[in-house]
C-alpha positions in Angstrom: 0.0 0.0 0.0 1.6 3.3 -1.1 1.9 6.4 1.2 -0.9 8.2 -0.6 -3.1 5.2 -0.3 -2.5 5.0 3.5 -3.2 8.8 3.8 -6.6 8.4 2.1 -7.4 5.4 4.4 -6.4 7.5 7.4 -8.6 10.4 6.3 -11.4 7.9 5.5 -11.3 6.5 9.0 -11.6 10.0 10.5 -14.5 10.9 8.2 -16.4 7.7 8.5 -16.8 7.9 12.3 -20.4 9.2 12.0 -20.9 9.2 8.2 -20.5 5.5 7.2 -24.3 5.4 7.4 -26.8 8.2 6.8 -26.9 11.3 9.0 -29.7 12.8 7.1 -31.4 11.0 4.2 -30.1 12.3 0.8 -32.8 13.1 -1.7 -30.4 12.8 -4.7 -31.3 13.0 -8.3 -28.5 12.2 -10.7 -27.5 15.4 -12.4 -29.4 17.5 -9.8 -29.0 18.9 -6.4 -28.8 17.0 -3.2 -31.6 18.0 -0.8 -31.9 17.5 2.9 -34.6 18.0 5.5 -33.9 21.3 7.3 -33.4 20.3 10.9 -31.9 22.5 13.7 -28.5 21.6 15.0 -28.4 19.3 18.0 -25.5 21.1 19.4 -25.1 22.6 22.9 -22.4 24.8 21.5 -23.9 28.1 20.1 -22.6 29.1 16.7 -22.0 25.6 15.4 -24.1 24.2 12.6 -25.8 20.9 11.7 -24.0 18.4 9.5 -25.9 17.1 6.5 -25.4 14.3 4.0 -23.4 11.0 4.0 -20.4 9.4 2.3 -21.4 7.4 -0.8 -19.4 4.9 -2.8 -19.0 4.5 -6.6 -17.1 2.3 -9.0 -15.7 4.1 -12.0 -17.1 2.7 -15.3 -15.6 2.6 -18.8 -13.8 5.8 -19.6 -15.2 7.9 -16.8 -13.0 10.6 -15.3 -13.2 12.0 -11.8 -14.8 15.1 -13.4 -17.6 12.8 -14.7 -17.9 11.3 -11.2 -18.1 14.8 -9.7 -20.9 15.9 -11.9 -22.7 12.5 -11.5 -22.9 13.3 -7.7 -23.4 17.0 -8.1 -20.0 17.9 -6.8 -17.6 20.6 -8.2 -14.2 19.8 -9.5 -12.6 21.2 -6.3 -14.5 18.8 -4.1 -13.4 15.6 -5.9 -9.9 16.8 -6.6 -9.3 18.0 -3.0 -10.4 14.7 -1.6 -8.3 12.7 -4.1 -5.1 14.8 -4.3 -2.4 13.0 -6.3 -4.9 11.1 -8.4 -5.0 12.1 -12.1 -8.6 13.3 -12.6 -8.5 12.3 -16.2 -7.1 8.8 -15.7 -8.2 7.6 -12.3 -7.3 4.0 -11.4 -10.0 1.4 -12.4 -11.1 -1.6 -10.3 -11.6 0.4 -7.1 -14.5 1.5 -5.0 -14.3 5.3 -4.5 -15.6 7.2 -1.5 -17.7 10.2 -2.6 -17.8 13.1 -0.2 -21.4 14.2 -0.3 -21.7 15.7 3.1 -21.4 19.2 4.4 -21.7 21.5 7.4 -24.4 24.0 6.9 -22.8 27.5 6.6 -23.7 30.3 9.0 -26.7 32.4 7.7 -28.7 35.3 9.0 -31.6 35.2 6.6 -31.6 31.5 5.6 -32.6 32.0 2.0 -29.5 31.6 -0.3 -26.0 31.4 1.0 -22.9 31.3 -1.2 -19.7 30.3 0.5 -16.8 31.5 -1.7 -13.9 29.2 -0.4 -16.3 26.2 -0.5 -17.5 27.0 -4.1 -21.0 26.0 -3.0 -24.4 27.4 -2.8 -27.1 26.5 -0.2 -30.8 27.3 -0.8 -33.1 27.1 2.3 -36.6 26.3 1.1 -38.8 27.3 4.0 -41.9 26.1 2.0 -40.5 22.6 1.6 -38.6 22.4 4.8 -35.5 21.4 2.9 -32.0 22.6 2.1 -30.7 22.3 -1.5 -27.0 22.6 -2.2 -25.2 23.1 -5.5 -21.5 23.4 -6.5 -20.3 26.6 -8.1 -17.7 28.2 -10.3 -16.6 31.6 -9.0 -14.5 34.6 -9.9 -10.8 34.1 -10.8 -7.9 36.1 -9.4 -8.4 39.7 -10.3 -12.1 39.1 -10.8 -12.9 38.0 -7.3 -16.5 37.3 -6.4 -17.5 40.0 -3.8 -18.7 39.4 -0.3 -22.0 41.0 0.8 -25.8 40.6 1.0 -27.8 41.1 -2.1 -31.2 40.4 -3.5 -32.3 38.7 -6.7 -33.7 41.6 -8.8 -34.2 39.9 -12.2 -34.7 36.5 -13.8 -34.1 35.8 -17.5 -34.4 32.7 -19.6 -32.0 32.4 -22.6 -30.2 35.6 -21.6 -28.0 37.7 -23.9 -24.7 38.5 -22.4 -23.9 42.2 -22.5 -20.1 42.1 -22.2 -18.4 44.5 -19.8 -16.5 47.3 -21.6 -13.2 46.0 -20.1 -13.7 42.7 -22.0 -14.6 44.1 -25.4 -11.1 43.7 -26.7 -10.9 40.1 -25.6 -14.2 39.0 -27.2 -14.2 41.5 -30.0 -18.0 41.9 -29.7 -20.2 43.8 -27.2 -22.8 41.1 -26.7 -23.3 37.4 -27.2 -26.9 36.2 -28.0 -28.5 33.0 -26.5 -27.0 29.8 -27.7 -24.1 27.4 -27.2 -21.4 30.2 -27.2 -23.1 32.1 -24.4 -21.2 31.6 -21.1 -24.4 32.5 -19.2 -26.1 29.3 -20.3 -29.9 29.3 -20.4 -30.8 31.0 -17.1 -29.7 34.2 -15.4 -30.7 35.6 -12.0 -29.3 39.1 -11.6 -28.2 40.4 -8.2 -28.6 43.9 -6.7 -24.8 44.0 -6.7 -24.4 45.7 -10.0 -23.0 43.5 -12.8 -23.2 40.3 -10.8 -25.5 37.3 -11.1 -26.1 33.6 -10.7 -26.3 31.8 -14.0 -25.7 28.6 -15.9 -22.7 27.8 -18.1 -21.7 26.5 -21.5 -18.6 25.0 -19.9 -19.7 22.6 -17.1 -16.1 21.6 -16.3 -15.6 25.1 -14.9 -17.9 24.3 -11.9 -15.7 23.9 -8.8 -13.0 26.2 -10.3 -12.1 29.9 -10.2 -13.0 30.7 -13.8 -15.5 33.5 -14.0 -15.3 37.3 -14.1 -16.9 37.4 -10.7 -20.4 35.9 -11.3 -21.6 32.6 -9.9 -22.1 29.8 -12.4 -23.8 26.4 -11.9 -24.2 23.2 -13.8 -26.9 23.6 -16.5 -29.1 21.1 -14.7 -28.7 22.8 -11.4 -29.4 26.4 -12.4 -32.6 25.1 -14.2 -33.9 23.7 -10.9 -32.8 26.6 -8.7 -34.3 29.1 -11.2 -37.7 27.5 -10.8 -37.6 27.6 -7.0 -36.3 31.1 -6.3 -38.4 34.2 -6.5 -37.5 37.8 -7.0 -36.5 39.6 -3.8 -34.7 36.5 -2.4 -31.8 37.5 -0.2 -28.4 36.1 -1.3 -25.6 36.1 1.4 -22.2 35.8 -0.2 -19.7 34.9 2.6 -16.0 34.0 2.8 -15.8 31.2 5.3 -13.0 28.6 4.6 -13.6 26.9 8.0 -17.0 25.7 9.2 -17.7 24.0 12.5 -20.6 21.6 13.0 -21.9 19.1 15.5 -23.6 15.8 15.1 -24.3 12.9 17.3 -22.4 14.5 20.2 -19.2 15.1 18.2 -17.6 18.3 16.9 -16.7 18.4 13.2 -14.6 20.8 11.2 -14.8 21.3 7.4 -11.7 23.1 6.0 -11.4 24.5 2.6 -8.5 26.3 0.9 -8.2 30.0 1.4 -8.8 30.6 -2.3 -8.3 34.4 -2.2 -5.4 34.3 0.3 -7.1 36.3 3.0 -5.6 34.7 6.1 -2.0 35.0 7.2 -2.2 32.2 9.8 -4.9 29.6 8.9 -4.4 27.4 11.9 -4.7 30.4 14.3 -7.9 31.5 12.5 -9.4 28.0 12.9 -8.3 27.6 16.6 -9.7 31.1 17.5 -13.0 30.1 15.9 -13.2 27.2 18.3 -12.2 29.4 21.2 -15.0 31.9 20.3 -17.5 29.0 20.2 -16.3 27.7 23.6 -15.5 24.3 22.1 -11.8 23.9 22.8 -12.3 21.7 25.9 -13.6 18.9 23.7 -11.1 19.1 20.9 -8.4 16.5 20.0 -5.6 18.8 18.9 -4.0 16.1 16.6 -7.3 15.8 14.7 -7.6 19.6 14.5 -4.1 19.9 13.1 -4.9 17.1 10.6 -8.0 18.9 9.4 -6.1 22.2 9.0 -3.3 20.4 7.1 -5.5 18.5 4.7 -8.0 21.2 3.8 -9.9 18.5 1.9 -13.4 20.1 2.2 -14.9 17.2 4.1 -16.4 17.4 7.6 -13.9 15.7 9.9 -14.3 14.8 13.6 -12.0 16.9 15.7 -13.5 16.2 19.1 -12.1 13.6 21.5 -13.7 10.2 20.9 -16.3 9.4 23.5 -15.2 5.7 23.7 -12.7 3.2 22.4 -15.5 1.2 20.9 -16.3 4.1 18.6 -12.8 4.1 17.1 -12.7 0.3 17.0 -15.9 0.3 15.0 -14.1 1.9 12.1 -12.4 -1.2 10.8 -15.1 -1.7 8.1 -13.5 1.3 6.3 -10.8 -1.1 5.1 -13.3 -2.6 2.7 -13.2 0.5 0.6 -9.6 -0.3 -0.3 -9.7 -4.1 -0.5 -8.6 -3.9 -4.1 -5.1 -2.7 -3.4 -4.3 -0.7 -6.5 -1.8 2.1 -5.9 -2.8 5.6 -6.9 
Protein backbone atom coordinates (compact mmCIF):
# COMPACT_ATOMS: atom_id res chain seq x y z
CA UNK A 1 0.00 0.00 0.00
CA UNK A 2 1.59 3.31 -1.08
CA UNK A 3 1.93 6.36 1.17
CA UNK A 4 -0.87 8.23 -0.56
CA UNK A 5 -3.08 5.19 -0.30
CA UNK A 6 -2.46 5.05 3.45
CA UNK A 7 -3.21 8.75 3.82
CA UNK A 8 -6.57 8.38 2.10
CA UNK A 9 -7.38 5.45 4.37
CA UNK A 10 -6.43 7.51 7.42
CA UNK A 11 -8.65 10.36 6.30
CA UNK A 12 -11.43 7.93 5.50
CA UNK A 13 -11.32 6.51 9.00
CA UNK A 14 -11.60 10.00 10.50
CA UNK A 15 -14.47 10.94 8.23
CA UNK A 16 -16.36 7.67 8.50
CA UNK A 17 -16.84 7.86 12.27
CA UNK A 18 -20.36 9.22 11.96
CA UNK A 19 -20.89 9.17 8.22
CA UNK A 20 -20.54 5.53 7.15
CA UNK A 21 -24.30 5.43 7.44
CA UNK A 22 -26.81 8.20 6.81
CA UNK A 23 -26.85 11.30 9.00
CA UNK A 24 -29.74 12.81 7.11
CA UNK A 25 -31.38 11.04 4.17
CA UNK A 26 -30.12 12.26 0.81
CA UNK A 27 -32.81 13.07 -1.73
CA UNK A 28 -30.42 12.84 -4.66
CA UNK A 29 -31.31 13.04 -8.31
CA UNK A 30 -28.46 12.19 -10.66
CA UNK A 31 -27.53 15.41 -12.40
CA UNK A 32 -29.43 17.47 -9.82
CA UNK A 33 -28.97 18.94 -6.38
CA UNK A 34 -28.84 16.98 -3.17
CA UNK A 35 -31.57 18.04 -0.77
CA UNK A 36 -31.92 17.46 2.93
CA UNK A 37 -34.63 18.01 5.52
CA UNK A 38 -33.91 21.27 7.29
CA UNK A 39 -33.36 20.34 10.92
CA UNK A 40 -31.93 22.47 13.67
CA UNK A 41 -28.51 21.61 15.03
CA UNK A 42 -28.44 19.26 18.02
CA UNK A 43 -25.46 21.15 19.40
CA UNK A 44 -25.13 22.62 22.86
CA UNK A 45 -22.36 24.85 21.45
CA UNK A 46 -23.86 28.10 20.11
CA UNK A 47 -22.61 29.06 16.66
CA UNK A 48 -22.00 25.55 15.37
CA UNK A 49 -24.14 24.16 12.58
CA UNK A 50 -25.75 20.86 11.71
CA UNK A 51 -23.99 18.36 9.46
CA UNK A 52 -25.93 17.07 6.47
CA UNK A 53 -25.38 14.26 4.00
CA UNK A 54 -23.38 11.05 4.02
CA UNK A 55 -20.44 9.40 2.34
CA UNK A 56 -21.38 7.41 -0.75
CA UNK A 57 -19.44 4.90 -2.83
CA UNK A 58 -18.97 4.51 -6.56
CA UNK A 59 -17.07 2.28 -8.97
CA UNK A 60 -15.74 4.07 -12.03
CA UNK A 61 -17.11 2.71 -15.29
CA UNK A 62 -15.59 2.62 -18.75
CA UNK A 63 -13.75 5.80 -19.64
CA UNK A 64 -15.21 7.90 -16.84
CA UNK A 65 -13.00 10.57 -15.30
CA UNK A 66 -13.16 12.05 -11.81
CA UNK A 67 -14.82 15.08 -13.43
CA UNK A 68 -17.59 12.79 -14.69
CA UNK A 69 -17.94 11.30 -11.22
CA UNK A 70 -18.10 14.77 -9.67
CA UNK A 71 -20.93 15.86 -11.93
CA UNK A 72 -22.71 12.52 -11.46
CA UNK A 73 -22.91 13.28 -7.72
CA UNK A 74 -23.42 17.05 -8.14
CA UNK A 75 -19.96 17.93 -6.84
CA UNK A 76 -17.61 20.57 -8.16
CA UNK A 77 -14.16 19.78 -9.52
CA UNK A 78 -12.58 21.17 -6.32
CA UNK A 79 -14.53 18.77 -4.10
CA UNK A 80 -13.42 15.61 -5.87
CA UNK A 81 -9.85 16.78 -6.57
CA UNK A 82 -9.26 18.01 -3.00
CA UNK A 83 -10.41 14.67 -1.63
CA UNK A 84 -8.27 12.68 -4.09
CA UNK A 85 -5.12 14.79 -4.29
CA UNK A 86 -2.43 13.03 -6.27
CA UNK A 87 -4.91 11.13 -8.42
CA UNK A 88 -4.98 12.06 -12.11
CA UNK A 89 -8.57 13.35 -12.57
CA UNK A 90 -8.54 12.31 -16.24
CA UNK A 91 -7.12 8.81 -15.68
CA UNK A 92 -8.23 7.58 -12.25
CA UNK A 93 -7.35 3.96 -11.40
CA UNK A 94 -9.99 1.40 -12.35
CA UNK A 95 -11.07 -1.60 -10.31
CA UNK A 96 -11.58 0.43 -7.13
CA UNK A 97 -14.48 1.52 -4.99
CA UNK A 98 -14.28 5.28 -4.47
CA UNK A 99 -15.64 7.18 -1.53
CA UNK A 100 -17.75 10.16 -2.64
CA UNK A 101 -17.77 13.09 -0.18
CA UNK A 102 -21.41 14.18 -0.34
CA UNK A 103 -21.66 15.68 3.13
CA UNK A 104 -21.37 19.23 4.38
CA UNK A 105 -21.66 21.49 7.41
CA UNK A 106 -24.43 24.03 6.91
CA UNK A 107 -22.83 27.48 6.61
CA UNK A 108 -23.74 30.32 8.97
CA UNK A 109 -26.65 32.41 7.74
CA UNK A 110 -28.67 35.35 9.04
CA UNK A 111 -31.56 35.17 6.58
CA UNK A 112 -31.57 31.46 5.61
CA UNK A 113 -32.56 32.02 2.00
CA UNK A 114 -29.50 31.63 -0.28
CA UNK A 115 -25.95 31.40 1.05
CA UNK A 116 -22.90 31.30 -1.23
CA UNK A 117 -19.66 30.34 0.49
CA UNK A 118 -16.77 31.47 -1.70
CA UNK A 119 -13.93 29.19 -0.43
CA UNK A 120 -16.27 26.21 -0.54
CA UNK A 121 -17.46 27.02 -4.07
CA UNK A 122 -20.96 25.95 -3.03
CA UNK A 123 -24.45 27.44 -2.76
CA UNK A 124 -27.11 26.55 -0.19
CA UNK A 125 -30.78 27.29 -0.77
CA UNK A 126 -33.08 27.13 2.26
CA UNK A 127 -36.57 26.28 1.06
CA UNK A 128 -38.80 27.30 3.95
CA UNK A 129 -41.87 26.11 2.04
CA UNK A 130 -40.52 22.58 1.61
CA UNK A 131 -38.57 22.43 4.85
CA UNK A 132 -35.45 21.44 2.87
CA UNK A 133 -31.96 22.64 2.09
CA UNK A 134 -30.74 22.31 -1.49
CA UNK A 135 -27.03 22.57 -2.20
CA UNK A 136 -25.19 23.10 -5.50
CA UNK A 137 -21.52 23.38 -6.54
CA UNK A 138 -20.31 26.61 -8.14
CA UNK A 139 -17.73 28.23 -10.34
CA UNK A 140 -16.61 31.63 -8.99
CA UNK A 141 -14.45 34.63 -9.86
CA UNK A 142 -10.84 34.10 -10.83
CA UNK A 143 -7.90 36.07 -9.43
CA UNK A 144 -8.37 39.70 -10.33
CA UNK A 145 -12.11 39.12 -10.80
CA UNK A 146 -12.91 37.98 -7.26
CA UNK A 147 -16.55 37.33 -6.39
CA UNK A 148 -17.52 40.01 -3.84
CA UNK A 149 -18.72 39.38 -0.30
CA UNK A 150 -22.00 40.95 0.79
CA UNK A 151 -25.77 40.64 1.02
CA UNK A 152 -27.83 41.15 -2.12
CA UNK A 153 -31.25 40.37 -3.51
CA UNK A 154 -32.31 38.72 -6.74
CA UNK A 155 -33.74 41.57 -8.80
CA UNK A 156 -34.23 39.95 -12.21
CA UNK A 157 -34.68 36.55 -13.82
CA UNK A 158 -34.11 35.84 -17.49
CA UNK A 159 -34.42 32.70 -19.61
CA UNK A 160 -32.04 32.40 -22.59
CA UNK A 161 -30.24 35.62 -21.65
CA UNK A 162 -28.05 37.74 -23.88
CA UNK A 163 -24.66 38.47 -22.36
CA UNK A 164 -23.85 42.16 -22.53
CA UNK A 165 -20.09 42.09 -22.23
CA UNK A 166 -18.42 44.54 -19.83
CA UNK A 167 -16.48 47.28 -21.58
CA UNK A 168 -13.23 45.99 -20.06
CA UNK A 169 -13.68 42.73 -22.00
CA UNK A 170 -14.65 44.11 -25.40
CA UNK A 171 -11.11 43.68 -26.67
CA UNK A 172 -10.95 40.06 -25.56
CA UNK A 173 -14.23 39.00 -27.18
CA UNK A 174 -14.23 41.54 -30.03
CA UNK A 175 -17.99 41.94 -29.66
CA UNK A 176 -20.23 43.83 -27.25
CA UNK A 177 -22.78 41.08 -26.66
CA UNK A 178 -23.32 37.36 -27.17
CA UNK A 179 -26.86 36.16 -27.97
CA UNK A 180 -28.47 33.04 -26.48
CA UNK A 181 -26.95 29.81 -27.69
CA UNK A 182 -24.07 27.40 -27.17
CA UNK A 183 -21.43 30.18 -27.24
CA UNK A 184 -23.06 32.14 -24.43
CA UNK A 185 -21.20 31.63 -21.12
CA UNK A 186 -24.35 32.54 -19.15
CA UNK A 187 -26.08 29.35 -20.25
CA UNK A 188 -29.88 29.27 -20.38
CA UNK A 189 -30.76 30.99 -17.09
CA UNK A 190 -29.71 34.22 -15.40
CA UNK A 191 -30.65 35.63 -11.98
CA UNK A 192 -29.33 39.15 -11.61
CA UNK A 193 -28.24 40.44 -8.20
CA UNK A 194 -28.62 43.89 -6.69
CA UNK A 195 -24.80 44.03 -6.67
CA UNK A 196 -24.43 45.72 -10.03
CA UNK A 197 -22.98 43.52 -12.76
CA UNK A 198 -23.17 40.25 -10.80
CA UNK A 199 -25.54 37.32 -11.05
CA UNK A 200 -26.14 33.60 -10.66
CA UNK A 201 -26.33 31.77 -13.97
CA UNK A 202 -25.71 28.59 -15.91
CA UNK A 203 -22.71 27.84 -18.09
CA UNK A 204 -21.71 26.54 -21.51
CA UNK A 205 -18.62 24.97 -19.92
CA UNK A 206 -19.71 22.59 -17.12
CA UNK A 207 -16.12 21.60 -16.29
CA UNK A 208 -15.62 25.10 -14.88
CA UNK A 209 -17.89 24.29 -11.91
CA UNK A 210 -15.68 23.91 -8.85
CA UNK A 211 -13.02 26.24 -10.25
CA UNK A 212 -12.07 29.92 -10.19
CA UNK A 213 -12.97 30.70 -13.77
CA UNK A 214 -15.51 33.54 -14.03
CA UNK A 215 -15.28 37.32 -14.09
CA UNK A 216 -16.93 37.42 -10.68
CA UNK A 217 -20.36 35.91 -11.34
CA UNK A 218 -21.56 32.62 -9.89
CA UNK A 219 -22.07 29.79 -12.38
CA UNK A 220 -23.83 26.44 -11.86
CA UNK A 221 -24.17 23.23 -13.82
CA UNK A 222 -26.92 23.64 -16.46
CA UNK A 223 -29.14 21.08 -14.74
CA UNK A 224 -28.70 22.80 -11.36
CA UNK A 225 -29.45 26.36 -12.44
CA UNK A 226 -32.61 25.12 -14.16
CA UNK A 227 -33.91 23.68 -10.88
CA UNK A 228 -32.79 26.59 -8.72
CA UNK A 229 -34.28 29.10 -11.16
CA UNK A 230 -37.69 27.45 -10.84
CA UNK A 231 -37.62 27.59 -7.03
CA UNK A 232 -36.26 31.06 -6.30
CA UNK A 233 -38.35 34.20 -6.52
CA UNK A 234 -37.51 37.85 -7.01
CA UNK A 235 -36.45 39.57 -3.81
CA UNK A 236 -34.74 36.47 -2.40
CA UNK A 237 -31.78 37.45 -0.24
CA UNK A 238 -28.37 36.15 -1.26
CA UNK A 239 -25.62 36.12 1.38
CA UNK A 240 -22.15 35.81 -0.15
CA UNK A 241 -19.71 34.88 2.59
CA UNK A 242 -16.03 34.01 2.83
CA UNK A 243 -15.76 31.16 5.33
CA UNK A 244 -13.04 28.56 4.64
CA UNK A 245 -13.56 26.86 8.02
CA UNK A 246 -16.96 25.69 9.20
CA UNK A 247 -17.68 24.02 12.53
CA UNK A 248 -20.57 21.61 13.04
CA UNK A 249 -21.86 19.12 15.54
CA UNK A 250 -23.64 15.84 15.08
CA UNK A 251 -24.32 12.87 17.35
CA UNK A 252 -22.44 14.53 20.18
CA UNK A 253 -19.23 15.07 18.17
CA UNK A 254 -17.65 18.27 16.86
CA UNK A 255 -16.71 18.40 13.17
CA UNK A 256 -14.60 20.83 11.19
CA UNK A 257 -14.82 21.33 7.43
CA UNK A 258 -11.75 23.07 6.04
CA UNK A 259 -11.39 24.54 2.56
CA UNK A 260 -8.50 26.28 0.87
CA UNK A 261 -8.15 30.02 1.42
CA UNK A 262 -8.78 30.58 -2.29
CA UNK A 263 -8.30 34.36 -2.23
CA UNK A 264 -5.42 34.28 0.30
CA UNK A 265 -7.10 36.31 3.03
CA UNK A 266 -5.65 34.65 6.13
CA UNK A 267 -2.01 34.97 7.21
CA UNK A 268 -2.25 32.20 9.83
CA UNK A 269 -4.87 29.64 8.86
CA UNK A 270 -4.38 27.41 11.94
CA UNK A 271 -4.69 30.37 14.29
CA UNK A 272 -7.88 31.45 12.54
CA UNK A 273 -9.37 27.97 12.94
CA UNK A 274 -8.35 27.65 16.58
CA UNK A 275 -9.70 31.10 17.45
CA UNK A 276 -13.00 30.09 15.89
CA UNK A 277 -13.18 27.15 18.31
CA UNK A 278 -12.23 29.44 21.22
CA UNK A 279 -15.00 31.87 20.29
CA UNK A 280 -17.46 28.97 20.18
CA UNK A 281 -16.34 27.71 23.57
CA UNK A 282 -15.54 24.30 22.07
CA UNK A 283 -11.81 23.87 22.77
CA UNK A 284 -12.26 21.70 25.85
CA UNK A 285 -13.64 18.86 23.72
CA UNK A 286 -11.11 19.10 20.87
CA UNK A 287 -8.43 16.55 20.00
CA UNK A 288 -5.57 18.80 18.87
CA UNK A 289 -4.04 16.13 16.63
CA UNK A 290 -7.29 15.79 14.70
CA UNK A 291 -7.62 19.58 14.54
CA UNK A 292 -4.14 19.89 13.06
CA UNK A 293 -4.88 17.11 10.57
CA UNK A 294 -8.04 18.88 9.38
CA UNK A 295 -6.15 22.17 8.97
CA UNK A 296 -3.30 20.42 7.15
CA UNK A 297 -5.46 18.46 4.70
CA UNK A 298 -8.01 21.17 3.80
CA UNK A 299 -9.93 18.52 1.87
CA UNK A 300 -13.36 20.13 2.22
CA UNK A 301 -14.94 17.19 4.06
CA UNK A 302 -16.35 17.41 7.62
CA UNK A 303 -13.85 15.66 9.91
CA UNK A 304 -14.33 14.81 13.56
CA UNK A 305 -11.99 16.91 15.70
CA UNK A 306 -13.47 16.18 19.12
CA UNK A 307 -12.11 13.59 21.51
CA UNK A 308 -13.67 10.19 20.89
CA UNK A 309 -16.30 9.36 23.47
CA UNK A 310 -15.22 5.71 23.71
CA UNK A 311 -12.66 3.22 22.45
CA UNK A 312 -15.49 1.20 20.92
CA UNK A 313 -16.29 4.11 18.60
CA UNK A 314 -12.80 4.05 17.14
CA UNK A 315 -12.66 0.25 16.95
CA UNK A 316 -15.90 0.26 15.00
CA UNK A 317 -14.12 1.94 12.10
CA UNK A 318 -12.41 -1.18 10.82
CA UNK A 319 -15.09 -1.66 8.11
CA UNK A 320 -13.49 1.33 6.33
CA UNK A 321 -10.84 -1.10 5.12
CA UNK A 322 -13.32 -2.63 2.72
CA UNK A 323 -13.19 0.49 0.56
CA UNK A 324 -9.58 -0.33 -0.27
CA UNK A 325 -9.70 -4.11 -0.47
CA UNK A 326 -8.63 -3.88 -4.13
CA UNK A 327 -5.11 -2.69 -3.41
CA UNK A 328 -4.34 -0.68 -6.52
CA UNK A 329 -1.80 2.08 -5.91
CA UNK A 330 -2.82 5.60 -6.87
